N, C-alpha and C positions, 0 to 999 in steps of 0.2 A: 849117326843122328839123323833123325827125321826132319825134312824141312817144315818150317812153321807155314800152316796154311793161311792164305791171304783173308778167307772168309770167316775166320774165327774171331770174334769180338771179344773184349775184356769185360768181365763181369763187374759192375760198380754197384755197391751196396749203399743206399741213402738212409740214414736215421732220422726220423722225424721226431723232434722234441715236443712233447706234449705238456701244455701248460696247465697246472692244477686249478686255475681260476676261471677256465673258459666254460661257458654254458652253465647249465643248472646244476652241474656236479661240483662247483666251487663253493666256498664258505664265507665270501666276502659280504654277501647280502645278509648274512646272519648278524654281522656285527652292526651293520647299518640299522636292521630292524630292531635290535636291542637298544641301540641309542635312541631310536624314535619312541620306544615304548617308555625308556626312562624319562625322556623329556615329557611325554604325555602325563605321567604319574607325577611328575614334579609340578606340571601346570595346573593339573586338577587338585594337588594338594595345595597350591597357593591359592586357587580359587576357595577352597573350604576354609583355610585360615582367615582369608579376608572376610569371608562371611560371618565368622564368629566374632568379629570386634565391632565396636561402634564406630560412628562416622569420625569423630575426632581422632581416633588412633588410625583410621584408614588414611586421613588427611596426613597425619604425621609420616606414615610410610611413603605416601606420594611424594612428600617435600624430600624425604630422604633419596629418593630415586631420581628427582629432578634434576635437569641439566644447569638449570639457572643458579647463580651463586647465592641469590637472596634467600634467607631462611625465614619462614613465617614465624612471627612472634607468638602466634596463638596455636601452634601445633608443632610437635618434634617428637622424636623417639626418645626413649629413656635408656636404662642400662639393658633392657632385653628388647627384642622387637616388638612385642605386643603389650609390654607392661609400661611404657613410657607415658608421660604426660607433658603438657606444654612447657616449653622452656620458659615462658613468662611467668610460670608458677613455681620456678625453682626455689625463690625465696619464700613464697608461702609455704612449701613443703617444710622447708627448714624450720620456719616459725611454728608449724603446726606440731612438728616433732618436739619442739621445745616446750610449747604450750601444754602437751600431752604429760610430758615429764613434770611440769609445774602443777598440773591438775592432780596427778597421783600423789605428788609430794603434799599438796595442801590437803587432799582427803585423809592422809596420814596424821596430819598436824589436827585436823577436826576431829578425828577418831581418839586422838590422845586427850583433846578436851572432853570429849564423851566420857572416855574412861574417868577422868578426873572428877566429873560430876557424879557419876555412879559410884565412885569409891566413897563419896561422902555418906551415902545412904547406908553404908555397911558399918559405919563407926559405932553407932550404938541404936537402941531401940526408939529413942526419942527422934533421931534424925530419920530414921527409916519411916516412921509415922508421917513426918512431914513430906517425904518424897513420895507418898503415895498420891500426891497431887501432881505428879511430874511424869511425862513421857519424852524420851528422847529419841529422835530418828534422824537418819541422813536422807538427804534429798538432792535433787538435781540443783536446787537453789543454794543449799548449804546445810548446815547442822541447826536443826529445829528443836528447841526445848519448849514444850508446851505444859503450861500451868493450867490446872481446871479445878472446878468445884466438885466436890463429892457430896452425896446426900447428906444434909445436916452438917456439913463441913465445908463452909465456903472460904474463899480467899478475901473477899471484901465484905463490909458491912452491907446487909441488903439494901440493894437499890442505890448504893452511894460508890465514890470512889475511895473510901477509907479503907486502907489495907488492914488485915488483921495479922497478928505477930507471926503466924506461919508463912504468910506472904512475905513478910519483911525478911525473914531468916532465908527463905528461898531465893529471893532477889540479891541478897548479899552474897550467898555462896555462889549462884550462877554469875555474877559480876566478877567475882574474883577469879572464876575459871575463865571467862571471856578476856579477862586482861592479859592472859598468857599468849594471846595471839594479836593480829593486828587487823583482822577482817572487819568489814563493816557490820552494822547491827540493824536489824529491822524489828519493829514492835508492832504487833497485829492484835488488837482486842476484837473479841467477839462476845456476843450476848444471846441469851435464850430469848425466845419469843414470849410475849406476854398476851393475855386473853384480850380480846377486841373490845371487850367492855370498857377498857382504859380509855379515858376521854383523850389524853395524850400518850401516845406510845413512847416509851423512855428508852428503846434500844439503841437509837442513834447517840443521844447525848451520853448514855451511861456507857457505851463501849469507847466513844472519843474521850471521855473524861478519865476512864480507866487506862486507856493507853498513855495519855500525858502524864498520869500518875506514875505509871511504872518507869516512864523516861526519866521523871524527876528522881525517882528511888535510885536508879542505876547511874544517874550523874552523881547524885550524892554520895554513892558508893565508890566512887572513884574512876568510872568509865569515861573516857575522854569524849567530850561534846562532839568532836569533829567526826567521830565514829558511827554516830546515828545517821543512818541513811533515809529512813522513814518511820513515822509514827502514825499508824491508821486504826480507825474504828470501822469495824464492818458490820455493825448492828447483828441482826439474826440472818444475815444473807448466806452464811456459809455455816451449815449445821454439822457438828460432829456426832450428833445423836439424831436419829430419824424423828424422834418425838420432839417437835419444836420447843415445847416448853420445859424439857428435861435440863436439870442442873448441869449436866455435863457440856452443855453448849456454852457455858458461862467460861471462857477461857483466855488466856493469853498466850501468845506464841511469840518467842524470842529466838530470831534466826541469826546466826553467824553466816552472813552471805559469803559466797564463793568469789574469789577474785578472777578465777580462771574457769572456763568452759571447756568440755571435752570437744576438740575439733572433729568434724566430719571427715571421713576417708576420702581422699582424692582419687580420681581415675577410675571410679566405679562407674557402672552403667545405670 
């Protein structure tokens, strides 16, 4: 055996551990950059959404994120982020929903009255002839039954408030139909114009007298006095025919007035 030489050193191998995150070769920066981009997208999306709502809703959003425990009574969120309205309007919203349902129900009731009156005209030829003086229409104010003169066939004796038999029949039929509901009633009488050669223009007294006469006729036919809301003479101020002296402008409008009005939508711009 050969002796071990003193000048021979042992070979030592050192293995260096390389970390994957060192320098630009690592991937940690990509995660941080992705988080930054996501945050910026969320930020600009929030700005866009805030810009698309009105001031009241923006205030409601601000109140929602406020640290204070006090909630403003004039602005707050609703069931969704941008569809909310004021908390103080909660009762009003409930009332509006109920009123809308009542409005629709009342419309159906008035349409039933309309159908009842129209059905009378189809019973025989005599009734149909009388109903040529009549037009029925639904308006925002209620159900309007308009009675008017035809050429050579008037509802009153000329220049007076004395009703002809055809008007007496129509008023009795209409009153019977009106008694099926409880809505208030308005009576409006209109007159045609007269030539300026008249010393005294009769349009005002004629329309007022005829309105009062129809009121008396409906009262005698059984319509409760408490249901009359107004009895008005309009003279020749509201013409149905553009020719002021046309017989068509002599007319009586009987209106079943609505008790409910359609509420306007809340929360709109």
